Backbone atoms as SQL, in Angstrom:
CREATE TABLE atoms (id INTEGER PRIMARY KEY, chain TEXT, resi INTEGER, resn TEXT, atom TEXT, x REAL, y REAL, z REAL);
INSERT INTO atoms VALUES
  (1, 'A', 1, 'UNK', 'N', 0.841, -1.184, 0.000),
  (2, 'A', 1, 'UNK', 'CA', 0.000, 0.000, 0.000),
  (3, 'A', 1, 'UNK', 'C', 0.881, 1.240, 0.000),
  (4, 'A', 2, 'UNK', 'N', 0.350, 2.276, -0.646),
  (5, 'A', 2, 'UNK', 'CA', 1.022, 3.560, -0.560),
  (6, 'A', 2, 'UNK', 'C', -0.027, 4.640, -0.262),
  (7, 'A', 3, 'UNK', 'N', 0.435, 5.867, -0.130),
  (8, 'A', 3, 'UNK', 'CA', -0.448, 6.950, 0.268),
  (9, 'A', 3, 'UNK', 'C', -1.571, 7.181, -0.739),
  (10, 'A', 4, 'UNK', 'N', -1.242, 7.237, -2.012),
  (11, 'A', 4, 'UNK', 'CA', -2.264, 7.516, -3.027),
  (12, 'A', 4, 'UNK', 'C', -3.335, 6.428, -3.088),
  (13, 'A', 5, 'UNK', 'N', -2.918, 5.174, -3.040),
  (14, 'A', 5, 'UNK', 'CA', -3.878, 4.070, -3.091),
  (15, 'A', 5, 'UNK', 'C', -4.767, 4.092, -1.857),
  (16, 'A', 6, 'UNK', 'N', -4.177, 4.367, -0.702),
  (17, 'A', 6, 'UNK', 'CA', -4.952, 4.416, 0.539),
  (18, 'A', 6, 'UNK', 'C', -6.012, 5.507, 0.468),
  (19, 'A', 7, 'UNK', 'N', -5.633, 6.687, -0.011),
  (20, 'A', 7, 'UNK', 'CA', -6.589, 7.787, -0.125),
  (21, 'A', 7, 'UNK', 'C', -7.640, 7.480, -1.192),
  (22, 'A', 8, 'UNK', 'N', -7.246, 6.821, -2.263),
  (23, 'A', 8, 'UNK', 'CA', -8.199, 6.415, -3.304),
  (24, 'A', 8, 'UNK', 'C', -9.233, 5.431, -2.748),
  (25, 'A', 9, 'UNK', 'N', -8.775, 4.452, -1.984),
  (26, 'A', 9, 'UNK', 'CA', -9.683, 3.489, -1.361),
  (27, 'A', 9, 'UNK', 'C', -10.611, 4.206, -0.375),
  (28, 'A', 10, 'UNK', 'N', -10.043, 5.081, 0.440),
  (29, 'A', 10, 'UNK', 'CA', -10.853, 5.827, 1.418),
  (30, 'A', 10, 'UNK', 'C', -11.931, 6.649, 0.710),
  (31, 'A', 11, 'UNK', 'N', -11.540, 7.348, -0.337),
  (32, 'A', 11, 'UNK', 'CA', -12.503, 8.157, -1.078),
  (33, 'A', 11, 'UNK', 'C', -13.583, 7.312, -1.727),
  (34, 'A', 12, 'UNK', 'N', -13.195, 6.167, -2.265),
  (35, 'A', 12, 'UNK', 'CA', -14.161, 5.274, -2.908),
  (36, 'A', 12, 'UNK', 'C', -15.155, 4.727, -1.893),
  (37, 'A', 13, 'UNK', 'N', -14.643, 4.292, -0.742),
  (38, 'A', 13, 'UNK', 'CA', -15.530, 3.790, 0.307),
  (39, 'A', 13, 'UNK', 'C', -16.462, 4.900, 0.806),
  (40, 'A', 14, 'UNK', 'N', -15.933, 6.101, 0.984),
  (41, 'A', 14, 'UNK', 'CA', -16.755, 7.221, 1.441),
  (42, 'A', 14, 'UNK', 'C', -17.836, 7.566, 0.434),
  (43, 'A', 15, 'UNK', 'N', -17.457, 7.648, -0.839),
  (44, 'A', 15, 'UNK', 'CA', -18.404, 7.941, -1.914),
  (45, 'A', 15, 'UNK', 'C', -19.512, 6.898, -1.961),
  (46, 'A', 16, 'UNK', 'N', -19.118, 5.621, -1.956),
  (47, 'A', 16, 'UNK', 'CA', -20.110, 4.541, -2.019),
  (48, 'A', 16, 'UNK', 'C', -20.986, 4.501, -0.773),
  (49, 'A', 17, 'UNK', 'N', -20.428, 4.872, 0.358),
  (50, 'A', 17, 'UNK', 'CA', -21.199, 4.896, 1.591),
  (51, 'A', 17, 'UNK', 'C', -22.326, 5.916, 1.500),
  (52, 'A', 18, 'UNK', 'N', -22.017, 7.097, 1.002),
  (53, 'A', 18, 'UNK', 'CA', -23.041, 8.131, 0.834),
  (54, 'A', 18, 'UNK', 'C', -24.079, 7.677, -0.196),
  (55, 'A', 19, 'UNK', 'N', -23.605, 7.139, -1.308),
  (56, 'A', 19, 'UNK', 'CA', -24.502, 6.671, -2.370),
  (57, 'A', 19, 'UNK', 'C', -25.435, 5.566, -1.873),
  (58, 'A', 20, 'UNK', 'N', -24.856, 4.557, -1.219),
  (59, 'A', 20, 'UNK', 'CA', -25.664, 3.440, -0.727),
  (60, 'A', 20, 'UNK', 'C', -26.577, 3.854, 0.421),
  (61, 'A', 21, 'UNK', 'N', -26.108, 4.772, 1.253),
  (62, 'A', 21, 'UNK', 'CA', -26.948, 5.279, 2.338),
  (63, 'A', 21, 'UNK', 'C', -28.182, 5.996, 1.801),
  (64, 'A', 22, 'UNK', 'N', -27.981, 6.825, 0.789),
  (65, 'A', 22, 'UNK', 'CA', -29.109, 7.527, 0.168),
  (66, 'A', 22, 'UNK', 'C', -30.036, 6.538, -0.536),
  (67, 'A', 23, 'UNK', 'N', -29.439, 5.568, -1.217),
  (68, 'A', 23, 'UNK', 'CA', -30.223, 4.535, -1.907),
  (69, 'A', 23, 'UNK', 'C', -31.087, 3.771, -0.904),
  (70, 'A', 24, 'UNK', 'N', -30.494, 3.396, 0.217),
  (71, 'A', 24, 'UNK', 'CA', -31.230, 2.668, 1.249),
  (72, 'A', 24, 'UNK', 'C', -32.327, 3.515, 1.875),
  (73, 'A', 25, 'UNK', 'N', -32.018, 4.779, 2.146),
  (74, 'A', 25, 'UNK', 'CA', -32.980, 5.650, 2.816),
  (75, 'A', 25, 'UNK', 'C', -34.141, 6.056, 1.922),
  (76, 'A', 26, 'UNK', 'N', -33.910, 6.115, 0.630),
  (77, 'A', 26, 'UNK', 'CA', -34.957, 6.610, -0.265),
  (78, 'A', 26, 'UNK', 'C', -35.539, 5.507, -1.150),
  (79, 'A', 27, 'UNK', 'N', -34.707, 4.873, -1.941),
  (80, 'A', 27, 'UNK', 'CA', -35.206, 3.891, -2.908),
  (81, 'A', 27, 'UNK', 'C', -35.663, 2.587, -2.255),
  (82, 'A', 28, 'UNK', 'N', -35.006, 2.207, -1.169),
  (83, 'A', 28, 'UNK', 'CA', -35.318, 0.912, -0.557),
  (84, 'A', 28, 'UNK', 'C', -36.250, 1.003, 0.642),
  (85, 'A', 29, 'UNK', 'N', -36.526, 2.212, 1.096),
  (86, 'A', 29, 'UNK', 'CA', -37.291, 2.386, 2.329),
  (87, 'A', 29, 'UNK', 'C', -38.624, 1.627, 2.322),
  (88, 'A', 30, 'UNK', 'N', -39.297, 1.612, 1.189),
  (89, 'A', 30, 'UNK', 'CA', -40.603, 0.944, 1.113),
  (90, 'A', 30, 'UNK', 'C', -40.475, -0.540, 0.791),
  (91, 'A', 31, 'UNK', 'N', -39.302, -0.970, 0.351),
  (92, 'A', 31, 'UNK', 'CA', -39.106, -2.374, -0.033),
  (93, 'A', 31, 'UNK', 'C', -38.527, -3.225, 1.107),
  (94, 'A', 32, 'UNK', 'N', -37.879, -2.571, 2.078),
  (95, 'A', 32, 'UNK', 'CA', -37.218, -3.298, 3.156),
  (96, 'A', 32, 'UNK', 'C', -38.032, -3.237, 4.440),
  (97, 'A', 33, 'UNK', 'N', -37.932, -4.310, 5.218),
  (98, 'A', 33, 'UNK', 'CA', -38.510, -4.288, 6.558),
  (99, 'A', 33, 'UNK', 'C', -37.637, -3.396, 7.437),
  (100, 'A', 34, 'UNK', 'N', -38.146, -3.064, 8.611),
  (101, 'A', 34, 'UNK', 'CA', -37.361, -2.242, 9.539),
  (102, 'A', 34, 'UNK', 'C', -36.038, -2.933, 9.879),
  (103, 'A', 35, 'UNK', 'N', -36.103, -4.235, 10.118),
  (104, 'A', 35, 'UNK', 'CA', -34.896, -5.002, 10.458),
  (105, 'A', 35, 'UNK', 'C', -33.895, -4.999, 9.296),
  (106, 'A', 36, 'UNK', 'N', -34.381, -5.176, 8.082),
  (107, 'A', 36, 'UNK', 'CA', -33.500, -5.159, 6.906),
  (108, 'A', 36, 'UNK', 'C', -32.859, -3.786, 6.722),
  (109, 'A', 37, 'UNK', 'N', -33.646, -2.741, 6.900),
  (110, 'A', 37, 'UNK', 'CA', -33.133, -1.387, 6.750),
  (111, 'A', 37, 'UNK', 'C', -32.075, -1.091, 7.812),
  (112, 'A', 38, 'UNK', 'N', -32.308, -1.563, 9.023),
  (113, 'A', 38, 'UNK', 'CA', -31.329, -1.385, 10.101),
  (114, 'A', 38, 'UNK', 'C', -30.021, -2.099, 9.766),
  (115, 'A', 39, 'UNK', 'N', -30.099, -3.310, 9.239),
  (116, 'A', 39, 'UNK', 'CA', -28.896, -4.051, 8.842),
  (117, 'A', 39, 'UNK', 'C', -28.166, -3.325, 7.727),
  (118, 'A', 40, 'UNK', 'N', -28.915, -2.850, 6.737),
  (119, 'A', 40, 'UNK', 'CA', -28.314, -2.115, 5.620),
  (120, 'A', 40, 'UNK', 'C', -27.586, -0.876, 6.152),
  (121, 'A', 41, 'UNK', 'N', -28.216, -0.157, 7.062),
  (122, 'A', 41, 'UNK', 'CA', -27.609, 1.037, 7.654),
  (123, 'A', 41, 'UNK', 'C', -26.344, 0.700, 8.438),
  (124, 'A', 42, 'UNK', 'N', -26.310, -0.466, 9.077),
  (125, 'A', 42, 'UNK', 'CA', -25.106, -0.899, 9.792),
  (126, 'A', 42, 'UNK', 'C', -23.940, -1.047, 8.811),
  (127, 'A', 43, 'UNK', 'N', -24.207, -1.667, 7.672),
  (128, 'A', 43, 'UNK', 'CA', -23.169, -1.795, 6.647),
  (129, 'A', 43, 'UNK', 'C', -22.663, -0.442, 6.190),
  (130, 'A', 44, 'UNK', 'N', -23.585, 0.499, 5.972),
  (131, 'A', 44, 'UNK', 'CA', -23.216, 1.844, 5.525),
  (132, 'A', 44, 'UNK', 'C', -22.375, 2.551, 6.585),
  (133, 'A', 45, 'UNK', 'N', -22.792, 2.459, 7.844),
  (134, 'A', 45, 'UNK', 'CA', -22.055, 3.123, 8.928),
  (135, 'A', 45, 'UNK', 'C', -20.635, 2.590, 9.056),
  (136, 'A', 46, 'UNK', 'N', -20.499, 1.258, 9.074),
  (137, 'A', 46, 'UNK', 'CA', -19.170, 0.678, 9.214),
  (138, 'A', 46, 'UNK', 'C', -18.289, 1.039, 8.017),
  (139, 'A', 47, 'UNK', 'N', -18.892, 1.086, 6.852),
  (140, 'A', 47, 'UNK', 'CA', -18.130, 1.459, 5.670),
  (141, 'A', 47, 'UNK', 'C', -17.625, 2.903, 5.805),
  (142, 'A', 48, 'UNK', 'N', -18.487, 3.811, 6.242),
  (143, 'A', 48, 'UNK', 'CA', -18.072, 5.210, 6.389),
  (144, 'A', 48, 'UNK', 'C', -17.051, 5.376, 7.506),
  (145, 'A', 49, 'UNK', 'N', -17.259, 4.705, 8.630),
  (146, 'A', 49, 'UNK', 'CA', -16.286, 4.813, 9.723),
  (147, 'A', 49, 'UNK', 'C', -14.885, 4.434, 9.228),
  (148, 'A', 50, 'UNK', 'N', -14.835, 3.342, 8.470),
  (149, 'A', 50, 'UNK', 'CA', -13.535, 2.866, 8.041),
  (150, 'A', 50, 'UNK', 'C', -12.996, 3.647, 6.854),
  (151, 'A', 51, 'UNK', 'N', -13.862, 4.297, 6.100),
  (152, 'A', 51, 'UNK', 'CA', -13.398, 5.219, 5.059),
  (153, 'A', 51, 'UNK', 'C', -12.661, 6.382, 5.721),
  (154, 'A', 52, 'UNK', 'N', -13.212, 6.869, 6.823),
  (155, 'A', 52, 'UNK', 'CA', -12.571, 7.970, 7.550),
  (156, 'A', 52, 'UNK', 'C', -11.233, 7.524, 8.130),
  (157, 'A', 53, 'UNK', 'N', -11.200, 6.329, 8.710),
  (158, 'A', 53, 'UNK', 'CA', -9.945, 5.798, 9.262),
  (159, 'A', 53, 'UNK', 'C', -8.897, 5.681, 8.152),
  (160, 'A', 54, 'UNK', 'N', -9.302, 5.141, 7.010),
  (161, 'A', 54, 'UNK', 'CA', -8.367, 4.990, 5.891),
  (162, 'A', 54, 'UNK', 'C', -7.892, 6.357, 5.379),
  (163, 'A', 55, 'UNK', 'N', -8.771, 7.341, 5.369),
  (164, 'A', 55, 'UNK', 'CA', -8.371, 8.680, 4.946),
  (165, 'A', 55, 'UNK', 'C', -7.319, 9.253, 5.901),
  (166, 'A', 56, 'UNK', 'N', -7.550, 9.104, 7.197),
  (167, 'A', 56, 'UNK', 'CA', -6.580, 9.586, 8.184),
  (168, 'A', 56, 'UNK', 'C', -5.244, 8.864, 8.012),
  (169, 'A', 57, 'UNK', 'N', -5.290, 7.543, 7.820),
  (170, 'A', 57, 'UNK', 'CA', -4.055, 6.787, 7.623),
  (171, 'A', 57, 'UNK', 'C', -3.361, 7.186, 6.323),
  (172, 'A', 58, 'UNK', 'N', -4.152, 7.461, 5.285),
  (173, 'A', 58, 'UNK', 'CA', -3.572, 7.880, 4.021),
  (174, 'A', 58, 'UNK', 'C', -2.914, 9.250, 4.111),
  (175, 'A', 59, 'UNK', 'N', -3.561, 10.164, 4.789),
  (176, 'A', 59, 'UNK', 'CA', -3.014, 11.512, 4.925),
  (177, 'A', 59, 'UNK', 'C', -1.801, 11.548, 5.849),
  (178, 'A', 60, 'UNK', 'N', -1.694, 10.573, 6.727),
  (179, 'A', 60, 'UNK', 'CA', -0.554, 10.440, 7.642),
  (180, 'A', 60, 'UNK', 'C', 0.178, 9.139, 7.346),
  (181, 'A', 61, 'UNK', 'N', 0.394, 8.878, 6.079),
  (182, 'A', 61, 'UNK', 'CA', 0.869, 7.562, 5.660),
  (183, 'A', 61, 'UNK', 'C', 2.203, 7.190, 6.294),
  (184, 'A', 62, 'UNK', 'N', 2.244, 5.933, 6.735),
  (185, 'A', 62, 'UNK', 'CA', 3.452, 5.330, 7.276),
  (186, 'A', 62, 'UNK', 'C', 3.455, 3.895, 6.756),
  (187, 'A', 63, 'UNK', 'N', 4.534, 3.459, 6.107),
  (188, 'A', 63, 'UNK', 'CA', 4.554, 2.098, 5.560),
  (189, 'A', 63, 'UNK', 'C', 4.263, 1.009, 6.591),
  (190, 'A', 64, 'UNK', 'N', 4.501, 1.278, 7.865),
  (191, 'A', 64, 'UNK', 'CA', 4.231, 0.260, 8.890),
  (192, 'A', 64, 'UNK', 'C', 2.733, -0.004, 9.053),
  (193, 'A', 65, 'UNK', 'N', 1.905, 0.876, 8.508),
  (194, 'A', 65, 'UNK', 'CA', 0.449, 0.696, 8.587),
  (195, 'A', 65, 'UNK', 'C', -0.113, -0.073, 7.398),
  (196, 'A', 66, 'UNK', 'N', 0.725, -0.510, 6.482),
  (197, 'A', 66, 'UNK', 'CA', 0.250, -1.148, 5.240),
  (198, 'A', 66, 'UNK', 'C', -0.623, -2.375, 5.490),
  (199, 'A', 67, 'UNK', 'N', -0.226, -3.224, 6.418),
  (200, 'A', 67, 'UNK', 'CA', -1.028, -4.429, 6.695),
  (201, 'A', 67, 'UNK', 'C', -2.389, -4.065, 7.268),
  (202, 'A', 68, 'UNK', 'N', -2.409, -3.078, 8.158),
  (203, 'A', 68, 'UNK', 'CA', -3.683, -2.637, 8.733),
  (204, 'A', 68, 'UNK', 'C', -4.569, -2.033, 7.646),
  (205, 'A', 69, 'UNK', 'N', -3.987, -1.243, 6.764),
  (206, 'A', 69, 'UNK', 'CA', -4.743, -0.626, 5.672),
  (207, 'A', 69, 'UNK', 'C', -5.350, -1.703, 4.783),
  (208, 'A', 70, 'UNK', 'N', -4.563, -2.720, 4.456),
  (209, 'A', 70, 'UNK', 'CA', -5.059, -3.813, 3.619),
  (210, 'A', 70, 'UNK', 'C', -6.208, -4.549, 4.309),
  (211, 'A', 71, 'UNK', 'N', -6.047, -4.845, 5.583),
  (212, 'A', 71, 'UNK', 'CA', -7.098, -5.560, 6.319),
  (213, 'A', 71, 'UNK', 'C', -8.339, -4.703, 6.531),
  (214, 'A', 72, 'UNK', 'N', -8.173, -3.396, 6.738),
  (215, 'A', 72, 'UNK', 'CA', -9.338, -2.516, 6.815),
  (216, 'A', 72, 'UNK', 'C', -10.111, -2.578, 5.495),
  (217, 'A', 73, 'UNK', 'N', -9.392, -2.533, 4.388),
  (218, 'A', 73, 'UNK', 'CA', -10.025, -2.550, 3.064),
  (219, 'A', 73, 'UNK', 'C', -10.758, -3.861, 2.807),
  (220, 'A', 74, 'UNK', 'N', -10.087, -4.968, 3.077),
  (221, 'A', 74, 'UNK', 'CA', -10.713, -6.283, 2.897),
  (222, 'A', 74, 'UNK', 'C', -11.896, -6.433, 3.851),
  (223, 'A', 75, 'UNK', 'N', -11.719, -5.984, 5.083),
  (224, 'A', 75, 'UNK', 'CA', -12.780, -6.088, 6.085),
  (225, 'A', 75, 'UNK', 'C', -14.037, -5.339, 5.684),
  (226, 'A', 76, 'UNK', 'N', -13.870, -4.129, 5.153),
  (227, 'A', 76, 'UNK', 'CA', -15.034, -3.359, 4.707),
  (228, 'A', 76, 'UNK', 'C', -15.753, -4.088, 3.584),
  (229, 'A', 77, 'UNK', 'N', -14.997, -4.595, 2.621),
  (230, 'A', 77, 'UNK', 'CA', -15.614, -5.296, 1.490),
  (231, 'A', 77, 'UNK', 'C', -16.374, -6.526, 1.985),
  (232, 'A', 78, 'UNK', 'N', -15.731, -7.324, 2.815),
  (233, 'A', 78, 'UNK', 'CA', -16.388, -8.538, 3.299),
  (234, 'A', 78, 'UNK', 'C', -17.556, -8.228, 4.226),
  (235, 'A', 79, 'UNK', 'N', -17.370, -7.296, 5.137),
  (236, 'A', 79, 'UNK', 'CA', -18.405, -6.999, 6.131),
  (237, 'A', 79, 'UNK', 'C', -19.574, -6.241, 5.510),
  (238, 'A', 80, 'UNK', 'N', -19.314, -5.047, 5.037),
  (239, 'A', 80, 'UNK', 'CA', -20.404, -4.193, 4.557),
  (240, 'A', 80, 'UNK', 'C', -21.072, -4.750, 3.310),
  (241, 'A', 81, 'UNK', 'N', -20.276, -5.180, 2.345),
  (242, 'A', 81, 'UNK', 'CA', -20.880, -5.617, 1.093),
  (243, 'A', 81, 'UNK', 'C', -21.616, -6.948, 1.229),
  (244, 'A', 82, 'UNK', 'N', -21.199, -7.784, 2.178),
  (245, 'A', 82, 'UNK', 'CA', -21.978, -9.006, 2.410),
  (246, 'A', 82, 'UNK', 'C', -23.327, -8.663, 3.056),
  (247, 'A', 83, 'UNK', 'N', -23.342, -7.650, 3.914),
  (248, 'A', 83, 'UNK', 'CA', -24.608, -7.206, 4.495),
  (249, 'A', 83, 'UNK', 'C', -25.524, -6.668, 3.399),
  (250, 'A', 84, 'UNK', 'N', -24.977, -5.842, 2.521),
  (251, 'A', 84, 'UNK', 'CA', -25.798, -5.314, 1.418),
  (252, 'A', 84, 'UNK', 'C', -26.371, -6.466, 0.597),
  (253, 'A', 85, 'UNK', 'N', -25.527, -7.433, 0.283),
  (254, 'A', 85, 'UNK', 'CA', -25.974, -8.570, -0.518),
  (255, 'A', 85, 'UNK', 'C', -27.041, -9.394, 0.187),
  (256, 'A', 86, 'UNK', 'N', -26.848, -9.634, 1.474),
  (257, 'A', 86, 'UNK', 'CA', -27.837, -10.402, 2.250),
  (258, 'A', 86, 'UNK', 'C', -29.181, -9.686, 2.314),
  (259, 'A', 87, 'UNK', 'N', -29.141, -8.403, 2.613),
  (260, 'A', 87, 'UNK', 'CA', -30.379, -7.640, 2.745),
  (261, 'A', 87, 'UNK', 'C', -31.108, -7.545, 1.412),
  (262, 'A', 88, 'UNK', 'N', -30.386, -7.177, 0.361),
  (263, 'A', 88, 'UNK', 'CA', -31.035, -6.997, -0.941),
  (264, 'A', 88, 'UNK', 'C', -31.546, -8.318, -1.506),
  (265, 'A', 89, 'UNK', 'N', -30.750, -9.373, -1.354),
  (266, 'A', 89, 'UNK', 'CA', -31.203, -10.662, -1.882),
  (267, 'A', 89, 'UNK', 'C', -32.423, -11.173, -1.111),
  (268, 'A', 90, 'UNK', 'N', -32.459, -10.933, 0.194),
  (269, 'A', 90, 'UNK', 'CA', -33.610, -11.327, 0.998),
  (270, 'A', 90, 'UNK', 'C', -34.846, -10.502, 0.615),
  (271, 'A', 91, 'UNK', 'N', -34.644, -9.207, 0.419),
  (272, 'A', 91, 'UNK', 'CA', -35.768, -8.323, 0.080),
  (273, 'A', 91, 'UNK', 'C', -36.388, -8.673, -1.264),
  (274, 'A', 92, 'UNK', 'N', -35.581, -9.197, -2.167),
  (275, 'A', 92, 'UNK', 'CA', -36.084, -9.525, -3.494),
  (276, 'A', 92, 'UNK', 'C', -36.319, -11.027, -3.683),
  (277, 'A', 93, 'UNK', 'N', -36.376, -11.764, -2.553),
  (278, 'A', 93, 'UNK', 'CA', -36.818, -13.148, -2.568),
  (279, 'A', 93, 'UNK', 'C', -35.810, -14.192, -2.991),
  (280, 'A', 94, 'UNK', 'N', -34.546, -13.861, -3.111),
  (281, 'A', 94, 'UNK', 'CA', -33.533, -14.845, -3.504),
  (282, 'A', 94, 'UNK', 'C', -32.337, -14.734, -2.560),
  (283, 'A', 95, 'UNK', 'N', -32.572, -15.018, -1.301),
  (284, 'A', 95, 'UNK', 'CA', -31.545, -14.827, -0.276),
  (285, 'A', 95, 'UNK', 'C', -30.282, -15.629, -0.591),
  (286, 'A', 96, 'UNK', 'N', -29.163, -14.916, -0.606),
  (287, 'A', 96, 'UNK', 'CA', -27.856, -15.538, -0.842),
  (288, 'A', 96, 'UNK', 'C', -27.255, -15.914, 0.508),
  (289, 'A', 97, 'UNK', 'N', -27.661, -17.080, 1.009),
  (290, 'A', 97, 'UNK', 'CA', -27.271, -17.516, 2.351),
  (291, 'A', 97, 'UNK', 'C', -25.764, -17.702, 2.494),
  (292, 'A', 98, 'UNK', 'N', -25.073, -17.965, 1.384),
  (293, 'A', 98, 'UNK', 'CA', -23.630, -18.170, 1.458),
  (294, 'A', 98, 'UNK', 'C', -22.900, -16.916, 1.949),
  (295, 'A', 99, 'UNK', 'N', -23.567, -15.757, 1.875),
  (296, 'A', 99, 'UNK', 'CA', -22.945, -14.524, 2.359),
  (297, 'A', 99, 'UNK', 'C', -22.963, -14.415, 3.880),
  (298, 'A', 100, 'UNK', 'N', -23.821, -15.197, 4.538),
  (299, 'A', 100, 'UNK', 'CA', -23.930, -15.145, 5.997),
  (300, 'A', 100, 'UNK', 'C', -22.595, -15.305, 6.719),
  (301, 'A', 101, 'UNK', 'N', -21.789, -16.334, 6.377),
  (302, 'A', 101, 'UNK', 'CA', -20.510, -16.497, 7.062),
  (303, 'A', 101, 'UNK', 'C', -19.448, -15.476, 6.641),
  (304, 'A', 102, 'UNK', 'N', -19.687, -14.760, 5.555),
  (305, 'A', 102, 'UNK', 'CA', -18.706, -13.778, 5.075),
  (306, 'A', 102, 'UNK', 'C', -18.671, -12.561, 6.001),
  (307, 'A', 103, 'UNK', 'N', -19.820, -12.164, 6.515),
  (308, 'A', 103, 'UNK', 'CA', -19.905, -10.968, 7.355),
  (309, 'A', 103, 'UNK', 'C', -18.986, -11.056, 8.578),
  (310, 'A', 104, 'UNK', 'N', -19.016, -12.149, 9.358),
  (311, 'A', 104, 'UNK', 'CA', -18.108, -12.209, 10.507),
  (312, 'A', 104, 'UNK', 'C', -16.635, -12.269, 10.109),
  (313, 'A', 105, 'UNK', 'N', -16.330, -12.821, 8.943),
  (314, 'A', 105, 'UNK', 'CA', -14.939, -12.809, 8.465),
  (315, 'A', 105, 'UNK', 'C', -14.479, -11.371, 8.217),
  (316, 'A', 106, 'UNK', 'N', -15.381, -10.573, 7.659),
  (317, 'A', 106, 'UNK', 'CA', -15.076, -9.156, 7.468),
  (318, 'A', 106, 'UNK', 'C', -14.864, -8.458, 8.795),
  (319, 'A', 107, 'UNK', 'N', -15.725, -8.769, 9.760),
  (320, 'A', 107, 'UNK', 'CA', -15.565, -8.197, 11.098),
  (321, 'A', 107, 'UNK', 'C', -14.245, -8.602, 11.734),
  (322, 'A', 108, 'UNK', 'N', -13.847, -9.842, 11.527),
  (323, 'A', 108, 'UNK', 'CA', -12.570, -10.315, 12.051),
  (324, 'A', 108, 'UNK', 'C', -11.401, -9.557, 11.412),
  (325, 'A', 109, 'UNK', 'N', -11.482, -9.335, 10.102),
  (326, 'A', 109, 'UNK', 'CA', -10.439, -8.556, 9.422),
  (327, 'A', 109, 'UNK', 'C', -10.353, -7.146, 10.007),
  (328, 'A', 110, 'UNK', 'N', -11.508, -6.552, 10.273),
  (329, 'A', 110, 'UNK', 'CA', -11.511, -5.205, 10.862),
  (330, 'A', 110, 'UNK', 'C', -10.895, -5.214, 12.260),
  (331, 'A', 111, 'UNK', 'N', -11.228, -6.222, 13.055),
  (332, 'A', 111, 'UNK', 'CA', -10.642, -6.325, 14.397),
  (333, 'A', 111, 'UNK', 'C', -9.127, -6.496, 14.342),
  (334, 'A', 112, 'UNK', 'N', -8.667, -7.353, 13.456),
  (335, 'A', 112, 'UNK', 'CA', -7.224, -7.565, 13.329),
  (336, 'A', 112, 'UNK', 'C', -6.542, -6.283, 12.868),
  (337, 'A', 113, 'UNK', 'N', -7.186, -5.570, 11.933),
  (338, 'A', 113, 'UNK', 'CA', -6.609, -4.305, 11.455),
  (339, 'A', 113, 'UNK', 'C', -6.475, -3.303, 12.594),
  (340, 'A', 114, 'UNK', 'N', -7.505, -3.204, 13.425),
  (341, 'A', 114, 'UNK', 'CA', -7.412, -2.310, 14.580),
  (342, 'A', 114, 'UNK', 'C', -6.288, -2.741, 15.516),
  (343, 'A', 115, 'UNK', 'N', -6.166, -4.041, 15.745),
  (344, 'A', 115, 'UNK', 'CA', -5.086, -4.557, 16.587),
  (345, 'A', 115, 'UNK', 'C', -3.713, -4.223, 16.015),
  (346, 'A', 116, 'UNK', 'N', -3.556, -4.400, 14.704),
  (347, 'A', 116, 'UNK', 'CA', -2.283, -4.062, 14.050),
  (348, 'A', 116, 'UNK', 'C', -1.985, -2.566, 14.160),
  (349, 'A', 117, 'UNK', 'N', -3.011, -1.772, 14.008),
  (350, 'A', 117, 'UNK', 'CA', -2.838, -0.321, 14.138),
  (351, 'A', 117, 'UNK', 'C', -2.344, 0.038, 15.542),
  (352, 'A', 118, 'UNK', 'N', -2.940, -0.584, 16.535),
  (353, 'A', 118, 'UNK', 'CA', -2.526, -0.344, 17.920),
  (354, 'A', 118, 'UNK', 'C', -1.081, -0.807, 18.129),
  (355, 'A', 119, 'UNK', 'N', -0.790, -2.024, 17.650),
  (356, 'A', 119, 'UNK', 'CA', 0.568, -2.564, 17.828),
  (357, 'A', 119, 'UNK', 'C', 1.613, -1.692, 17.126),
  (358, 'A', 120, 'UNK', 'N', 1.315, -1.253, 15.924),
  (359, 'A', 120, 'UNK', 'CA', 2.280, -0.447, 15.184),
  (360, 'A', 120, 'UNK', 'C', 2.450, 0.949, 15.771),
  (361, 'A', 121, 'UNK', 'N', 1.477, 1.398, 16.502),
  (362, 'A', 121, 'UNK', 'CA', 1.570, 2.707, 17.138),
  (363, 'A', 121, 'UNK', 'C', 2.353, 2.625, 18.448),
  (364, 'A', 122, 'UNK', 'N', 2.133, 1.544, 19.176),
  (365, 'A', 122, 'UNK', 'CA', 2.755, 1.379, 20.491),
  (366, 'A', 122, 'UNK', 'C', 4.195, 0.900, 20.372),
  (367, 'A', 123, 'UNK', 'N', 4.432, -0.013, 19.454),
  (368, 'A', 123, 'UNK', 'CA', 5.768, -0.633, 19.343),
  (369, 'A', 123, 'UNK', 'C', 6.685, 0.231, 18.521);
């Protein structure tokens, strides 16, 4: 990872977070149950939180953060996008159950990334 790629990923995640959040709040509001909408919003929130983290890491780039940056990126894709897929597929009657185990893997990647960030800051 380098500074430009990190900022590009952060910007892309931030952009998509706003886009998907608006899509969920407006276009999907009548199609999703309250529980589905809440899950979709969780994916959007986590995506935006980590877009901000990646932006901060990109603007203060240090090569020692490369592994954390990679895991944050993978974690967002696995966590948030699996939630989007689960919610949308369920709402349209073709639930992609194989995505269920992907979400916790994404969460695990995010946890490890946070741990690496802490370790690289302290050590």
